[in-house]
C-alpha positions in Angstrom: 0.1 -0.5 -0.4 1.4 3.6 -0.9 0.0 7.0 0.3 -2.0 9.1 -2.5 -2.2 12.6 -2.4 -4.8 14.8 -1.8 -7.3 15.4 -4.6 -10.3 17.4 -5.1 -12.9 15.8 -7.3 -14.9 19.3 -6.9 -14.4 22.7 -5.7 -17.3 25.6 -5.3 -18.1 28.3 -3.6 -21.7 29.3 -2.7 -22.7 32.9 -2.1 -24.4 33.0 1.5 -27.5 36.0 0.6 -27.9 34.0 -2.5 -28.2 30.5 -0.4 -30.4 32.3 1.5 -32.3 34.3 -1.2 -32.9 31.7 -3.5 -33.5 28.3 -1.2 -34.7 28.5 1.3 -34.7 25.6 3.7 -37.4 22.5 3.4 -38.9 21.7 7.1 -41.4 19.3 7.8 -41.1 18.8 11.5 -42.6 21.6 13.8 -40.1 21.6 17.1 -37.6 21.9 13.6 -39.5 24.7 12.1 -38.9 26.6 15.3 -34.7 26.5 15.2 -34.4 27.1 12.3 -36.9 30.1 11.9 -35.0 31.9 14.5 -31.4 31.1 13.4 -32.6 32.3 9.6 -34.5 35.5 11.2 -31.0 36.9 11.9 -30.0 39.5 9.3 -26.5 39.7 10.6 -24.1 37.8 7.4 -20.9 37.2 9.0 -19.7 34.4 5.8 -20.0 36.5 2.6 -19.7 32.9 0.7 -19.2 29.1 1.9 -16.5 27.1 0.3 -17.4 23.2 -1.0 -15.2 20.2 -1.5 -15.5 16.8 -2.4 -12.0 14.4 -2.1 -11.1 11.5 -3.1 -10.9 8.6 -1.0 -6.9 8.0 -0.1 -4.9 4.6 -0.2 -3.2 4.2 2.8 0.2 4.6 3.9 2.3 2.2 3.7 3.7 3.3 7.5 2.3 5.3 10.4 4.1 6.8 13.2 3.1 8.0 16.7 3.4 12.2 16.0 2.6 12.3 19.7 -0.4 15.2 19.1 -2.4 16.4 21.4 -5.3 14.3 21.9 -7.6 16.1 24.5 -11.1 14.7 25.7 -13.7 17.1 26.6 -16.7 16.1 28.8 -19.1 17.8 26.4 -20.4 17.9 23.2 -19.6 20.4 20.3 -19.3 23.7 21.0 -17.6 25.1 18.3 -15.2 27.6 19.4 -13.8 30.0 16.4 -10.7 29.4 14.7 -7.9 31.6 15.8 -4.8 32.7 13.7 -3.0 29.8 15.7 -5.4 27.2 15.2 -8.2 26.4 12.4 -10.9 24.3 13.8 -12.9 21.6 12.1 -15.9 19.8 13.2 -16.7 16.2 12.3 -20.2 15.9 10.7 -21.1 12.1 11.0 -23.2 12.2 7.9 -24.7 9.8 5.8 -23.7 9.4 2.2 -26.7 11.7 0.8 -25.2 14.9 2.3 -27.6 16.1 5.0 -30.8 13.8 3.8 -32.3 14.2 6.5 -32.4 17.9 8.2 -36.0 19.1 7.7 -37.4 15.4 9.5 -37.9 14.8 13.1 -34.5 13.4 14.5 -31.9 15.4 16.3 -28.7 13.5 16.2 -25.6 14.8 15.1 -25.9 15.2 11.7 -29.4 17.0 12.1 -28.1 19.5 15.3 -25.3 20.5 13.3 -27.7 21.8 10.3 -29.9 22.8 12.8 -27.1 25.5 14.6 -26.5 26.0 11.0 -29.3 26.6 9.5 -27.8 27.7 6.3 -26.8 24.1 5.4 -30.1 23.6 5.0 -29.8 26.2 2.2 -27.0 25.0 0.7 -28.7 21.0 0.9 -31.2 22.6 -1.6 -28.8 24.3 -3.6 -27.2 21.4 -4.2 -29.7 19.4 -4.9 -31.3 22.1 -7.6 -28.0 22.6 -9.4 -27.1 18.6 -9.4 -23.8 18.9 -7.3 -22.2 16.2 -6.6 -23.2 15.3 -2.4 -22.3 11.6 -1.6 -19.6 10.9 1.3 -19.8 7.4 -0.6 -19.3 6.4 -4.1 -19.4 2.5 -5.2 -18.3 1.7 -1.7 -15.2 4.4 -1.5 -15.0 6.8 0.5 -15.8 10.8 -0.3 -15.7 13.1 2.0 -17.3 16.9 1.8 -15.4 19.7 3.4 -17.0 23.2 4.0 -15.7 26.1 5.1 -16.9 29.6 7.0 -20.1 28.4 7.5 -22.3 30.6 10.2 -23.6 29.2 13.3 -26.8 31.1 14.2 -27.8 29.4 17.5 -26.9 26.5 20.3 -29.1 24.6 21.1 -29.2 22.8 24.4 -29.7 19.1 24.8 -29.3 18.4 28.1 -31.7 17.1 30.9 -33.6 20.4 32.7 -36.7 19.6 34.2 -37.2 23.0 35.0 -36.8 23.7 30.6 -39.2 21.2 30.4 -36.8 18.6 28.9 -36.8 15.6 31.6 -34.8 13.5 28.9 -33.4 16.0 27.0 -33.3 16.5 23.4 -31.1 14.5 21.7 -32.3 11.7 18.7 -36.0 11.4 19.2 -36.3 12.8 22.4 -36.4 16.3 20.2 -40.1 15.4 18.3 -41.5 14.5 21.7 -40.5 17.6 23.6 -43.7 20.5 23.6 -42.7 23.3 21.3 -42.2 25.9 24.6 -39.2 23.4 25.8 -37.8 24.6 22.1 -37.4 27.6 22.1 -36.3 27.6 25.4 -33.6 25.5 24.6 -32.3 26.9 21.5 -30.4 30.7 22.0 -29.4 33.2 19.2 -26.0 33.5 19.0 -25.3 37.1 17.4 -22.9 37.9 15.8 -22.9 33.9 14.3 -19.7 32.5 14.7 -18.2 30.5 12.2 -17.6 26.6 11.7 -15.8 24.8 9.6 -17.0 20.8 8.9 -15.4 17.7 7.7 -18.1 14.8 6.3 -17.9 12.0 6.5 -20.0 8.5 7.0 -18.7 5.4 8.8 -19.9 1.9 7.7 -23.4 1.1 8.4 -24.2 -1.6 10.9 -23.2 -4.9 10.7 -23.1 -7.9 13.3 -20.4 -9.8 14.8 -16.5 -9.2 14.4 -15.2 -5.9 12.3 -13.5 -7.7 8.9 -10.6 -5.7 7.6 -12.4 -4.2 4.3 -14.5 -2.4 7.1 -11.3 -1.3 9.4 -9.7 -0.2 6.3 -12.3 2.0 4.8 -12.7 3.7 8.5 -9.2 4.5 8.0 -9.3 5.5 4.4 -12.2 7.8 5.4 -10.7 9.5 8.4 -7.2 9.8 6.2 -9.0 11.5 3.5 -11.3 13.9 5.4 -8.4 14.7 8.1 -6.1 15.3 5.6 -8.1 17.5 3.1 -8.7 19.4 6.4 -4.5 20.0 7.2 -4.5 21.0 3.3 -7.1 23.8 3.3 -5.4 24.6 6.7 -2.0 25.9 5.3 -4.0 27.1 2.1 -5.8 29.6 4.0 -2.8 30.2 6.6 0.2 28.7 6.4 1.8 29.4 10.4 -1.5 27.9 11.1 -2.1 24.9 12.9 -4.7 21.6 12.2 -7.4 21.3 15.2 -10.1 18.9 14.5 -13.2 18.3 17.1 -15.0 14.7 16.9 -16.4 11.9 18.8 -17.9 8.6 19.2 -18.2 8.5 15.2 -20.9 6.3 13.6 -21.6 4.5 17.6 -25.1 6.0 17.5 -27.5 5.0 15.2 -25.2 2.5 13.5 -23.6 0.9 16.1 -20.1 1.3 16.1 -17.6 -0.3 18.6 -16.9 3.0 21.4 -12.9 1.5 21.6 -12.4 0.8 17.5 -14.1 3.7 16.0 -11.6 6.6 18.7 -8.2 4.1 17.7 -9.2 4.3 14.5 -9.5 8.0 14.3 -6.5 8.1 17.0 -4.6 6.8 14.2 -6.2 8.9 10.7 -5.0 12.0 13.0 -1.1 10.4 13.1 -1.1 9.8 9.3 -2.9 13.2 8.3 -0.1 15.2 10.4 -3.4 16.6 12.6 -2.0 18.9 15.4 -4.5 18.7 17.8 -7.3 16.4 18.0 -10.3 17.0 20.2 -12.2 14.1 21.3 -15.7 15.1 22.8 -17.2 12.0 24.9 -20.6 13.7 26.1 -19.4 12.3 29.4 -18.4 8.3 28.5 -14.7 8.5 28.6 -14.3 4.6 28.6 -14.2 3.8 25.4 -12.1 6.7 24.0 -9.1 6.1 27.1 -9.3 2.5 26.1 -8.1 3.2 22.4 -5.2 5.8 24.2 -4.2 2.5 26.2 -4.7 0.3 23.4 -2.7 2.4 20.9 0.6 3.1 23.7 0.4 -0.5 23.5 0.0 -0.8 19.8 2.4 2.0 18.7 4.3 3.5 21.4 5.5 7.4 21.2 7.4 7.9 18.2 7.2 4.4 17.1 6.8 4.0 13.4 4.8 0.3 12.5 3.7 -1.0 8.8 0.3 -0.3 8.8 -0.4 -3.5 7.5 0.9 -5.1 10.6 -1.0 -3.0 12.5 -4.5 -3.3 10.9 -3.3 -7.0 11.8 -2.7 -6.5 15.0 -5.7 -4.4 15.6 -8.2 -7.4 13.6 -6.6 -9.9 15.9 -8.0 -8.3 19.4 -11.6 -9.3 17.9 -13.7 -5.7 18.0 -17.3 -6.8 17.5 -20.0 -4.2 16.3 -22.2 -3.1 19.6 -25.8 -2.1 19.0 -27.8 1.2 17.7 -29.1 3.6 20.3 -32.3 4.0 18.0 -31.3 7.9 17.0 
């Protein structure tokens, strides 16, 4: 296996005002409408255009080295800090292969929540449908991550449990559609001015039973390496002195039932391969899988060690990681 260079399949800029005026989002859920209406009501435009790029899956590198990147765990979910001159911040979108396909419905999992907080993405979805622009994050079994830059985050939605504000079970996932409208209004906070986010949209393998196969492990690695490497390249294009800071979490471990140790492990390995500077892992309060992944990596690939990717994958498969169960969201 040899490493390939980052290759863009598609690159396009979308004018923010044009998206807002010509491609209104299509919302079918009443609670979701409340969030979008508040977000799109703000007349302040912080970003003139959104960068949209789609990337060809890279081959896996022949070797991987533990580069001692900073891995930082957070108890919360994404809070979307602004980028600085020193760090360009990127956040994963745990995507469906059809980008933002379910944004207007009742579900409020990570993908749909991200779009609701960045409502211009609903407009973007309608624009790419109208214009027939490539929107698949996986095509013919190969990863094609989509990266978006300078996307306005216009609202923040609290999903935690808060009985006093009418969300005794929180708002994440299917709970969002069950909540009273007043609870949705109290949970949604307008951000003025909007902050700006950069997004890496990738899909994990669809749910399976039993042990992970070599093909699945290789696909997860290739997907993450391709998306992370593209973020690193775009970071350097924007500011040669900036560092790449990626925010992720238990990608593919909700509705898809992914393994909560294996998925962090493979993402950390991918971050090393892609020369990411900082990997922020948002655990939502559950550090067990992430901590186990760090310990596993220390055994498989000690600090500054270099290993054959083929041998590393062989050792990972020998552990016998198994698929979990979908959380229904």
